[in-house]
PDB file of N, CA, C and O in Angstrom:
ATOM      1  N   MET A   1       0.597  -1.494   0.099  1.00  0.00           N
ATOM      2  CA  MET A   1       0.624  -0.089  -0.082  1.00  0.00           C
ATOM      3  C   MET A   1       1.407   1.415   0.029  1.00  0.00           C
ATOM      4  O   MET A   1       2.454   1.612   0.645  1.00  0.00           O
ATOM      5  N   GLU A   2       0.513   2.566  -0.837  1.00  0.00           N
ATOM      6  CA  GLU A   2       1.530   3.176  -0.901  1.00  0.00           C
ATOM      7  C   GLU A   2       0.978   4.266   0.488  1.00  0.00           C
ATOM      8  O   GLU A   2      -0.133   4.482   0.972  1.00  0.00           O
ATOM      9  N   LYS A   3       2.327   4.766   0.789  1.00  0.00           N
ATOM     10  CA  LYS A   3       2.345   6.131   2.092  1.00  0.00           C
ATOM     11  C   LYS A   3       2.123   6.929   1.576  1.00  0.00           C
ATOM     12  O   LYS A   3       2.533   6.995   0.418  1.00  0.00           O
ATOM     13  N   ASN A   4       1.286   8.078   2.174  1.00  0.00           N
ATOM     14  CA  ASN A   4       0.896   9.221   3.021  1.00  0.00           C
ATOM     15  C   ASN A   4       1.630   9.636   2.684  1.00  0.00           C
ATOM     16  O   ASN A   4       2.563   8.846   2.831  1.00  0.00           O
ATOM     17  N   LEU A   5       2.207  11.149   1.900  1.00  0.00           N
ATOM     18  CA  LEU A   5       3.303  11.683   1.945  1.00  0.00           C
ATOM     19  C   LEU A   5       3.100  13.283   2.440  1.00  0.00           C
ATOM     20  O   LEU A   5       3.985  14.130   2.323  1.00  0.00           O
ATOM     21  N   GLU A   6       1.956  13.500   2.934  1.00  0.00           N
ATOM     22  CA  GLU A   6       1.172  14.475   3.976  1.00  0.00           C
ATOM     23  C   GLU A   6       1.448  13.765   5.699  1.00  0.00           C
ATOM     24  O   GLU A   6       1.146  12.674   6.184  1.00  0.00           O
ATOM     25  N   PRO A   7       2.092  14.870   6.209  1.00  0.00           N
ATOM     26  CA  PRO A   7       1.707  13.959   7.734  1.00  0.00           C
ATOM     27  C   PRO A   7       0.705  14.146   8.302  1.00  0.00           C
ATOM     28  O   PRO A   7       0.015  15.146   8.502  1.00  0.00           O
ATOM     29  N   LYS A   8       0.614  12.749   8.665  1.00  0.00           N
ATOM     30  CA  LYS A   8      -0.600  12.910   9.635  1.00  0.00           C
ATOM     31  C   LYS A   8      -0.383  13.805  11.173  1.00  0.00           C
ATOM     32  O   LYS A   8       0.561  14.393  11.700  1.00  0.00           O
ATOM     33  N   ASP A   9      -1.909  13.516  11.554  1.00  0.00           N
ATOM     34  CA  ASP A   9      -1.868  14.714  12.812  1.00  0.00           C
ATOM     35  C   ASP A   9      -3.199  14.215  13.489  1.00  0.00           C
ATOM     36  O   ASP A   9      -4.179  13.634  13.023  1.00  0.00           O
ATOM     37  N   ARG A  10      -2.802  14.757  15.072  1.00  0.00           N
ATOM     38  CA  ARG A  10      -4.888  13.975  15.669  1.00  0.00           C
ATOM     39  C   ARG A  10      -5.685  13.462  15.065  1.00  0.00           C
ATOM     40  O   ARG A  10      -6.101  12.319  15.251  1.00  0.00           O
ATOM     41  N   PHE A  11      -6.127  14.434  14.013  1.00  0.00           N
ATOM     42  CA  PHE A  11      -7.501  14.644  13.448  1.00  0.00           C
ATOM     43  C   PHE A  11      -6.936  13.278  12.840  1.00  0.00           C
ATOM     44  O   PHE A  11      -7.153  12.157  13.300  1.00  0.00           O
ATOM     45  N   ASP A  12      -6.229  13.567  11.803  1.00  0.00           N
ATOM     46  CA  ASP A  12      -6.266  11.853  11.189  1.00  0.00           C
ATOM     47  C   ASP A  12      -6.374  10.806  11.821  1.00  0.00           C
ATOM     48  O   ASP A  12      -7.311  10.076  11.498  1.00  0.00           O
ATOM     49  N   LEU A  13      -5.466  10.366  12.929  1.00  0.00           N
ATOM     50  CA  LEU A  13      -6.301   9.175  13.689  1.00  0.00           C
ATOM     51  C   LEU A  13      -7.750   9.212  14.631  1.00  0.00           C
ATOM     52  O   LEU A  13      -8.198   8.191  15.152  1.00  0.00           O
ATOM     53  N   GLU A  14      -8.541  10.853  14.783  1.00  0.00           N
ATOM     54  CA  GLU A  14      -9.573  10.559  15.047  1.00  0.00           C
ATOM     55  C   GLU A  14     -10.751   9.886  14.051  1.00  0.00           C
ATOM     56  O   GLU A  14     -11.596   9.017  14.267  1.00  0.00           O
ATOM     57  N   GLN A  15     -10.475  10.554  13.055  1.00  0.00           N
ATOM     58  CA  GLN A  15     -11.695  10.205  11.809  1.00  0.00           C
ATOM     59  C   GLN A  15     -11.324   8.448  11.325  1.00  0.00           C
ATOM     60  O   GLN A  15     -12.265   7.742  10.965  1.00  0.00           O
ATOM     61  N   GLU A  16      -9.740   7.816  11.371  1.00  0.00           N
ATOM     62  CA  GLU A  16     -10.042   6.647  11.327  1.00  0.00           C
ATOM     63  C   GLU A  16     -10.302   6.212  12.111  1.00  0.00           C
ATOM     64  O   GLU A  16     -10.718   5.063  11.960  1.00  0.00           O
ATOM     65  N   ILE A  17     -10.265   6.709  13.349  1.00  0.00           N
ATOM     66  CA  ILE A  17     -11.048   6.443  14.627  1.00  0.00           C
ATOM     67  C   ILE A  17     -12.533   5.791  14.599  1.00  0.00           C
ATOM     68  O   ILE A  17     -12.950   4.829  15.244  1.00  0.00           O
ATOM     69  N   LEU A  18     -13.293   6.716  13.530  1.00  0.00           N
ATOM     70  CA  LEU A  18     -14.380   6.824  14.042  1.00  0.00           C
ATOM     71  C   LEU A  18     -14.965   6.182  12.220  1.00  0.00           C
ATOM     72  O   LEU A  18     -16.099   5.935  11.811  1.00  0.00           O
ATOM     73  N   ALA A  19     -13.919   6.118  11.679  1.00  0.00           N
ATOM     74  CA  ALA A  19     -14.410   5.113  10.498  1.00  0.00           C
ATOM     75  C   ALA A  19     -14.567   3.542  10.644  1.00  0.00           C
ATOM     76  O   ALA A  19     -15.314   2.746  10.074  1.00  0.00           O
ATOM     77  N   CYS A  20     -13.477   3.368  11.728  1.00  0.00           N
ATOM     78  CA  CYS A  20     -13.565   2.058  12.583  1.00  0.00           C
ATOM     79  C   CYS A  20     -15.016   1.889  12.891  1.00  0.00           C
ATOM     80  O   CYS A  20     -15.601   0.878  12.501  1.00  0.00           O
ATOM     81  N   TRP A  21     -15.683   2.901  13.629  1.00  0.00           N
ATOM     82  CA  TRP A  21     -16.516   2.793  14.307  1.00  0.00           C
ATOM     83  C   TRP A  21     -17.989   1.815  13.291  1.00  0.00           C
ATOM     84  O   TRP A  21     -18.907   1.042  13.565  1.00  0.00           O
ATOM     85  N   LYS A  22     -17.425   2.478  12.091  1.00  0.00           N
ATOM     86  CA  LYS A  22     -18.815   2.347  11.084  1.00  0.00           C
ATOM     87  C   LYS A  22     -19.424   0.510  11.080  1.00  0.00           C
ATOM     88  O   LYS A  22     -20.519   0.195  10.614  1.00  0.00           O
ATOM     89  N   ILE A  23     -18.470  -0.458  11.678  1.00  0.00           N
ATOM     90  CA  ILE A  23     -18.345  -1.586  12.280  1.00  0.00           C
ATOM     91  C   ILE A  23     -19.949  -2.133  12.138  1.00  0.00           C
ATOM     92  O   ILE A  23     -20.388  -3.082  11.488  1.00  0.00           O
ATOM     93  N   ASN A  24     -20.552  -1.283  12.892  1.00  0.00           N
ATOM     94  CA  ASN A  24     -22.082  -1.570  14.012  1.00  0.00           C
ATOM     95  C   ASN A  24     -22.526  -1.083  12.871  1.00  0.00           C
ATOM     96  O   ASN A  24     -23.624  -1.632  12.777  1.00  0.00           O
ATOM     97  N   GLU A  25     -22.366  -0.254  11.718  1.00  0.00           N
ATOM     98  CA  GLU A  25     -24.083   0.187  11.016  1.00  0.00           C
ATOM     99  C   GLU A  25     -23.888  -1.212  10.161  1.00  0.00           C
ATOM    100  O   GLU A  25     -24.934  -1.852  10.268  1.00  0.00           O
ATOM    101  N   GLU A  26     -22.772  -2.027   9.224  1.00  0.00           N
ATOM    102  CA  GLU A  26     -22.204  -3.007   8.896  1.00  0.00           C
ATOM    103  C   GLU A  26     -22.983  -4.278   9.243  1.00  0.00           C
ATOM    104  O   GLU A  26     -23.671  -5.067   8.595  1.00  0.00           O
ATOM    105  N   ILE A  27     -22.649  -4.178  10.373  1.00  0.00           N
ATOM    106  CA  ILE A  27     -23.820  -5.542  11.041  1.00  0.00           C
ATOM    107  C   ILE A  27     -24.656  -5.306  10.998  1.00  0.00           C
ATOM    108  O   ILE A  27     -25.276  -6.275  10.558  1.00  0.00           O
ATOM    109  N   LYS A  28     -25.458  -4.305  11.234  1.00  0.00           N
ATOM    110  CA  LYS A  28     -26.674  -3.710  11.625  1.00  0.00           C
ATOM    111  C   LYS A  28     -27.683  -3.940  10.024  1.00  0.00           C
ATOM    112  O   LYS A  28     -28.730  -4.575   9.902  1.00  0.00           O
ATOM    113  N   LEU A  29     -26.921  -3.185   8.975  1.00  0.00           N
ATOM    114  CA  LEU A  29     -27.445  -3.539   7.913  1.00  0.00           C
ATOM    115  C   LEU A  29     -27.334  -5.234   7.354  1.00  0.00           C
ATOM    116  O   LEU A  29     -28.410  -5.674   6.952  1.00  0.00           O
ATOM    117  N   LEU A  30     -26.189  -6.170   7.297  1.00  0.00           N
ATOM    118  CA  LEU A  30     -26.475  -6.596   7.210  1.00  0.00           C
ATOM    119  C   LEU A  30     -27.331  -8.017   7.796  1.00  0.00           C
ATOM    120  O   LEU A  30     -27.470  -9.046   7.135  1.00  0.00           O
ATOM    121  N   THR A  31     -27.968  -7.749   9.492  1.00  0.00           N
ATOM    122  CA  THR A  31     -28.303  -8.267  10.298  1.00  0.00           C
ATOM    123  C   THR A  31     -30.375  -8.240   9.449  1.00  0.00           C
ATOM    124  O   THR A  31     -31.205  -9.141   9.333  1.00  0.00           O
ATOM    125  N   GLU A  32     -30.404  -6.900   9.107  1.00  0.00           N
ATOM    126  CA  GLU A  32     -31.177  -6.885   8.736  1.00  0.00           C
ATOM    127  C   GLU A  32     -31.853  -6.930   7.022  1.00  0.00           C
ATOM    128  O   GLU A  32     -32.947  -6.515   6.639  1.00  0.00           O
ATOM    129  N   ASN A  33     -30.884  -7.510   6.323  1.00  0.00           N
ATOM    130  CA  ASN A  33     -31.325  -8.306   5.127  1.00  0.00           C
ATOM    131  C   ASN A  33     -31.096  -9.881   5.474  1.00  0.00           C
ATOM    132  O   ASN A  33     -31.427 -10.721   4.636  1.00  0.00           O
ATOM    133  N   ILE A  34     -30.682 -10.166   6.380  1.00  0.00           N
ATOM    134  CA  ILE A  34     -30.942 -11.568   6.697  1.00  0.00           C
ATOM    135  C   ILE A  34     -32.161 -12.285   7.480  1.00  0.00           C
ATOM    136  O   ILE A  34     -32.355 -13.469   7.756  1.00  0.00           O
ATOM    137  N   CYS A  35     -33.065 -10.864   7.783  1.00  0.00           N
ATOM    138  CA  CYS A  35     -34.300 -10.878   9.026  1.00  0.00           C
ATOM    139  C   CYS A  35     -35.365 -10.460   7.959  1.00  0.00           C
ATOM    140  O   CYS A  35     -36.513 -10.653   8.358  1.00  0.00           O
ATOM    141  N   GLU A  36     -35.227  -9.714   6.176  1.00  0.00           N
ATOM    142  CA  GLU A  36     -36.339  -9.361   6.070  1.00  0.00           C
ATOM    143  C   GLU A  36     -35.974  -9.752   4.273  1.00  0.00           C
ATOM    144  O   GLU A  36     -36.688  -9.423   3.326  1.00  0.00           O
ATOM    145  N   THR A  37     -35.067 -10.292   4.221  1.00  0.00           N
ATOM    146  CA  THR A  37     -34.996 -10.983   2.720  1.00  0.00           C
ATOM    147  C   THR A  37     -34.405 -12.402   2.450  1.00  0.00           C
ATOM    148  O   THR A  37     -33.985 -13.089   3.382  1.00  0.00           O
ATOM    149  N   ASP A  38     -34.383 -12.797   1.241  1.00  0.00           N
ATOM    150  CA  ASP A  38     -34.758 -14.266   1.817  1.00  0.00           C
ATOM    151  C   ASP A  38     -33.079 -14.520   0.763  1.00  0.00           C
ATOM    152  O   ASP A  38     -32.945 -15.228  -0.235  1.00  0.00           O
ATOM    153  N   ILE A  39     -32.044 -13.674   1.444  1.00  0.00           N
ATOM    154  CA  ILE A  39     -30.856 -13.295   1.841  1.00  0.00           C
ATOM    155  C   ILE A  39     -30.019 -15.345   1.797  1.00  0.00           C
ATOM    156  O   ILE A  39     -30.294 -16.181   2.659  1.00  0.00           O
ATOM    157  N   THR A  40     -29.146 -15.590   0.687  1.00  0.00           N
ATOM    158  CA  THR A  40     -28.693 -17.369   0.708  1.00  0.00           C
ATOM    159  C   THR A  40     -27.617 -17.062   1.883  1.00  0.00           C
ATOM    160  O   THR A  40     -27.456 -15.975   2.439  1.00  0.00           O
ATOM    161  N   LYS A  41     -27.133 -17.900   2.056  1.00  0.00           N
ATOM    162  CA  LYS A  41     -26.122 -18.226   3.339  1.00  0.00           C
ATOM    163  C   LYS A  41     -24.462 -18.027   2.006  1.00  0.00           C
ATOM    164  O   LYS A  41     -23.649 -17.104   2.077  1.00  0.00           O
ATOM    165  N   ASP A  42     -24.436 -18.791   1.310  1.00  0.00           N
ATOM    166  CA  ASP A  42     -22.988 -17.952   0.869  1.00  0.00           C
ATOM    167  C   ASP A  42     -22.768 -16.274   0.560  1.00  0.00           C
ATOM    168  O   ASP A  42     -21.663 -15.789   0.800  1.00  0.00           O
ATOM    169  N   VAL A  43     -24.055 -15.267  -0.076  1.00  0.00           N
ATOM    170  CA  VAL A  43     -24.615 -14.338   0.345  1.00  0.00           C
ATOM    171  C   VAL A  43     -23.611 -13.629   1.755  1.00  0.00           C
ATOM    172  O   VAL A  43     -22.529 -13.078   1.954  1.00  0.00           O
ATOM    173  N   ILE A  44     -24.539 -13.985   2.311  1.00  0.00           N
ATOM    174  CA  ILE A  44     -24.567 -13.756   4.439  1.00  0.00           C
ATOM    175  C   ILE A  44     -22.267 -13.933   4.438  1.00  0.00           C
ATOM    176  O   ILE A  44     -21.403 -13.128   4.785  1.00  0.00           O
ATOM    177  N   ILE A  45     -22.185 -15.288   3.901  1.00  0.00           N
ATOM    178  CA  ILE A  45     -20.342 -15.713   3.755  1.00  0.00           C
ATOM    179  C   ILE A  45     -19.442 -14.268   3.315  1.00  0.00           C
ATOM    180  O   ILE A  45     -18.640 -13.472   3.804  1.00  0.00           O
ATOM    181  N   ASN A  46     -20.158 -14.538   2.080  1.00  0.00           N
ATOM    182  CA  ASN A  46     -19.345 -13.657   0.587  1.00  0.00           C
ATOM    183  C   ASN A  46     -19.391 -12.108   1.600  1.00  0.00           C
ATOM    184  O   ASN A  46     -18.250 -11.667   1.741  1.00  0.00           O
ATOM    185  N   VAL A  47     -20.141 -11.515   2.082  1.00  0.00           N
ATOM    186  CA  VAL A  47     -20.726 -10.532   2.904  1.00  0.00           C
ATOM    187  C   VAL A  47     -19.445 -10.240   3.864  1.00  0.00           C
ATOM    188  O   VAL A  47     -18.625  -9.375   3.553  1.00  0.00           O
ATOM    189  N   LEU A  48     -19.324 -11.016   5.052  1.00  0.00           N
ATOM    190  CA  LEU A  48     -18.957 -11.466   6.003  1.00  0.00           C
ATOM    191  C   LEU A  48     -17.684 -11.400   5.279  1.00  0.00           C
ATOM    192  O   LEU A  48     -17.422 -10.206   5.418  1.00  0.00           O
ATOM    193  N   ILE A  49     -16.900 -11.807   4.723  1.00  0.00           N
ATOM    194  CA  ILE A  49     -15.405 -12.266   4.037  1.00  0.00           C
ATOM    195  C   ILE A  49     -15.033 -11.002   3.648  1.00  0.00           C
ATOM    196  O   ILE A  49     -13.911 -10.559   3.891  1.00  0.00           O
ATOM    197  N   GLY A  50     -16.369 -10.035   2.731  1.00  0.00           N
ATOM    198  CA  GLY A  50     -15.410  -9.230   2.354  1.00  0.00           C
ATOM    199  C   GLY A  50     -15.379  -7.947   3.729  1.00  0.00           C
ATOM    200  O   GLY A  50     -14.570  -7.027   3.604  1.00  0.00           O
ATOM    201  N   ILE A  51     -16.250  -7.983   4.920  1.00  0.00           N
ATOM    202  CA  ILE A  51     -16.238  -7.254   5.570  1.00  0.00           C
ATOM    203  C   ILE A  51     -15.142  -7.219   6.594  1.00  0.00           C
ATOM    204  O   ILE A  51     -14.629  -6.235   7.127  1.00  0.00           O
ATOM    205  N   GLU A  52     -14.872  -8.588   6.774  1.00  0.00           N
ATOM    206  CA  GLU A  52     -13.231  -9.444   7.631  1.00  0.00           C
ATOM    207  C   GLU A  52     -12.683  -8.213   6.370  1.00  0.00           C
ATOM    208  O   GLU A  52     -13.033  -7.067   6.652  1.00  0.00           O
ATOM    209  N   GLN A  53     -12.258  -8.293   5.673  1.00  0.00           N
ATOM    210  CA  GLN A  53     -10.766  -7.477   5.058  1.00  0.00           C
ATOM    211  C   GLN A  53     -11.150  -5.988   4.964  1.00  0.00           C
ATOM    212  O   GLN A  53     -10.228  -5.225   4.675  1.00  0.00           O
ATOM    213  N   LEU A  54     -12.092  -5.583   5.118  1.00  0.00           N
ATOM    214  CA  LEU A  54     -12.436  -4.029   4.886  1.00  0.00           C
ATOM    215  C   LEU A  54     -12.538  -3.344   5.599  1.00  0.00           C
ATOM    216  O   LEU A  54     -12.698  -2.149   5.349  1.00  0.00           O
ATOM    217  N   TYR A  55     -12.446  -4.180   7.586  1.00  0.00           N
ATOM    218  CA  TYR A  55     -11.952  -3.556   8.177  1.00  0.00           C
ATOM    219  C   TYR A  55     -10.660  -3.528   8.606  1.00  0.00           C
ATOM    220  O   TYR A  55     -10.118  -2.549   9.118  1.00  0.00           O
ATOM    221  N   GLU A  56      -9.757  -5.436   8.241  1.00  0.00           N
ATOM    222  CA  GLU A  56      -8.479  -5.352   8.064  1.00  0.00           C
ATOM    223  C   GLU A  56      -7.960  -4.536   7.688  1.00  0.00           C
ATOM    224  O   GLU A  56      -7.122  -4.142   8.498  1.00  0.00           O
ATOM    225  N   TRP A  57      -8.006  -3.656   6.257  1.00  0.00           N
ATOM    226  CA  TRP A  57      -7.451  -2.765   6.441  1.00  0.00           C
ATOM    227  C   TRP A  57      -7.550  -1.281   6.827  1.00  0.00           C
ATOM    228  O   TRP A  57      -6.659  -0.439   6.716  1.00  0.00           O
ATOM    229  N   ARG A  58      -8.716  -1.124   7.272  1.00  0.00           N
ATOM    230  CA  ARG A  58      -9.430  -0.213   8.410  1.00  0.00           C
ATOM    231  C   ARG A  58      -8.109   0.710   9.412  1.00  0.00           C
ATOM    232  O   ARG A  58      -7.431   1.736   9.357  1.00  0.00           O
ATOM    233  N   PHE A  59      -8.329  -0.377  10.206  1.00  0.00           N
ATOM    234  CA  PHE A  59      -7.561  -1.114  11.251  1.00  0.00           C
ATOM    235  C   PHE A  59      -5.847  -1.210  11.338  1.00  0.00           C
ATOM    236  O   PHE A  59      -5.262  -0.895  12.374  1.00  0.00           O
ATOM    237  N   ASN A  60      -5.166  -1.657  10.191  1.00  0.00           N
ATOM    238  CA  ASN A  60      -4.207  -1.938   9.254  1.00  0.00           C
ATOM    239  C   ASN A  60      -3.190   0.018   9.712  1.00  0.00           C
ATOM    240  O   ASN A  60      -2.209   0.526  10.256  1.00  0.00           O
ATOM    241  N   LYS A  61      -4.805   0.374   8.725  1.00  0.00           N
ATOM    242  CA  LYS A  61      -4.416   2.100   8.476  1.00  0.00           C
ATOM    243  C   LYS A  61      -5.004   2.925   9.680  1.00  0.00           C
ATOM    244  O   LYS A  61      -5.245   4.127   9.567  1.00  0.00           O
ATOM    245  N   LEU A  62      -5.187   2.328  10.656  1.00  0.00           N
ATOM    246  CA  LEU A  62      -5.604   3.708  12.043  1.00  0.00           C
ATOM    247  C   LEU A  62      -4.069   3.018  12.982  1.00  0.00           C
ATOM    248  O   LEU A  62      -3.279   3.760  13.565  1.00  0.00           O
ATOM    249  N   TRP A  63      -3.921   1.335  12.925  1.00  0.00           N
ATOM    250  CA  TRP A  63      -2.479   1.199  13.442  1.00  0.00           C
ATOM    251  C   TRP A  63      -1.630   2.134  12.640  1.00  0.00           C
ATOM    252  O   TRP A  63      -1.261   3.065  13.357  1.00  0.00           O
ATOM    253  N   ASP A  64      -1.242   2.214  11.567  1.00  0.00           N
ATOM    254  CA  ASP A  64       0.280   2.753  11.349  1.00  0.00           C
ATOM    255  C   ASP A  64      -0.027   4.490  11.351  1.00  0.00           C
ATOM    256  O   ASP A  64       0.950   5.157  11.010  1.00  0.00           O
ATOM    257  N   THR A  65      -0.927   5.044  11.602  1.00  0.00           N
ATOM    258  CA  THR A  65      -1.438   6.213  11.725  1.00  0.00           C
ATOM    259  C   THR A  65      -1.260   6.200  13.161  1.00  0.00           C
ATOM    260  O   THR A  65      -1.786   7.259  13.504  1.00  0.00           O
ATOM    261  N   PHE A  66      -0.854   5.659  14.141  1.00  0.00           N
ATOM    262  CA  PHE A  66      -1.164   5.957  15.310  1.00  0.00           C
ATOM    263  C   PHE A  66       0.804   5.549  15.499  1.00  0.00           C
ATOM    264  O   PHE A  66       1.650   6.201  16.112  1.00  0.00           O
ATOM    265  N   GLU A  67       0.936   4.504  14.859  1.00  0.00           N
ATOM    266  CA  GLU A  67       2.884   4.825  15.364  1.00  0.00           C
ATOM    267  C   GLU A  67       3.812   6.001  13.790  1.00  0.00           C
ATOM    268  O   GLU A  67       4.843   6.189  13.145  1.00  0.00           O
ATOM    269  N   GLU A  68       2.991   6.242  13.918  1.00  0.00           N
ATOM    270  CA  GLU A  68       3.065   7.695  12.466  1.00  0.00           C
ATOM    271  C   GLU A  68       4.003   8.626  13.867  1.00  0.00           C
ATOM    272  O   GLU A  68       5.160   8.747  14.271  1.00  0.00           O
ATOM    273  N   LEU A  69       2.671   9.095  14.188  1.00  0.00           N
ATOM    274  CA  LEU A  69       1.861   9.783  15.484  1.00  0.00           C
ATOM    275  C   LEU A  69       2.664   9.853  16.288  1.00  0.00           C
ATOM    276  O   LEU A  69       3.211  10.944  16.453  1.00  0.00           O
ATOM    277  N   ILE A  70       3.053   8.693  17.116  1.00  0.00           N
ATOM    278  CA  ILE A  70       3.907   8.102  17.748  1.00  0.00           C
ATOM    279  C   ILE A  70       5.851   8.546  18.048  1.00  0.00           C
ATOM    280  O   ILE A  70       6.639   9.017  18.867  1.00  0.00           O
ATOM    281  N   GLU A  71       5.715   7.871  16.485  1.00  0.00           N
ATOM    282  CA  GLU A  71       7.168   8.314  16.109  1.00  0.00           C
ATOM    283  C   GLU A  71       7.856   9.693  15.860  1.00  0.00           C
ATOM    284  O   GLU A  71       9.009  10.115  15.945  1.00  0.00           O
ATOM    285  N   GLU A  72       6.388  10.315  15.444  1.00  0.00           N
ATOM    286  CA  GLU A  72       7.135  12.110  15.244  1.00  0.00           C
ATOM    287  C   GLU A  72       6.835  12.579  16.617  1.00  0.00           C
ATOM    288  O   GLU A  72       7.581  13.552  16.725  1.00  0.00           O
ATOM    289  N   LYS A  73       6.236  12.472  17.637  1.00  0.00           N
ATOM    290  CA  LYS A  73       6.275  12.698  18.616  1.00  0.00           C
ATOM    291  C   LYS A  73       4.608  13.441  18.979  1.00  0.00           C
ATOM    292  O   LYS A  73       4.255  13.946  20.045  1.00  0.00           O
ATOM    293  N   LYS A  74       3.937  13.315  17.919  1.00  0.00           N
ATOM    294  CA  LYS A  74       2.555  14.226  17.840  1.00  0.00           C
ATOM    295  C   LYS A  74       1.839  13.814  18.922  1.00  0.00           C
ATOM    296  O   LYS A  74       1.147  14.648  19.507  1.00  0.00           O
ATOM    297  N   ILE A  75       1.882  12.448  19.377  1.00  0.00           N
ATOM    298  CA  ILE A  75       1.155  12.005  20.684  1.00  0.00           C
ATOM    299  C   ILE A  75       2.320  11.323  21.389  1.00  0.00           C
ATOM    300  O   ILE A  75       3.260  10.697  20.900  1.00  0.00           O
ATOM    301  N   ILE A  76       1.997  11.626  22.785  1.00  0.00           N
ATOM    302  CA  ILE A  76       2.915  10.852  23.704  1.00  0.00           C
ATOM    303  C   ILE A  76       2.742   9.048  23.552  1.00  0.00           C
ATOM    304  O   ILE A  76       1.652   8.516  23.344  1.00  0.00           O
ATOM    305  N   SER A  77       4.046   8.284  23.705  1.00  0.00           N
ATOM    306  CA  SER A  77       2.933   7.019  24.257  1.00  0.00           C
ATOM    307  C   SER A  77       3.273   6.773  25.872  1.00  0.00           C
ATOM    308  O   SER A  77       2.640   5.936  26.516  1.00  0.00           O
TER     309      SER A  77
END
């Protein structure tokens, strides 16, 4: 993955934390579709695999930002 050339700050970290909270919305939407439609088991599994990968990337991006801010002493560990 390409590294962002602009230095990050605590506001970037905050935005990335908020983006990770979207998992709740994703689970709620999936649950609604399971309850209200004839969604198949295969579709559910594929959606869950996609959500897992998406949030792996989100959390990795969040961790990279956190480490960058620690390294640059923009936040204190």
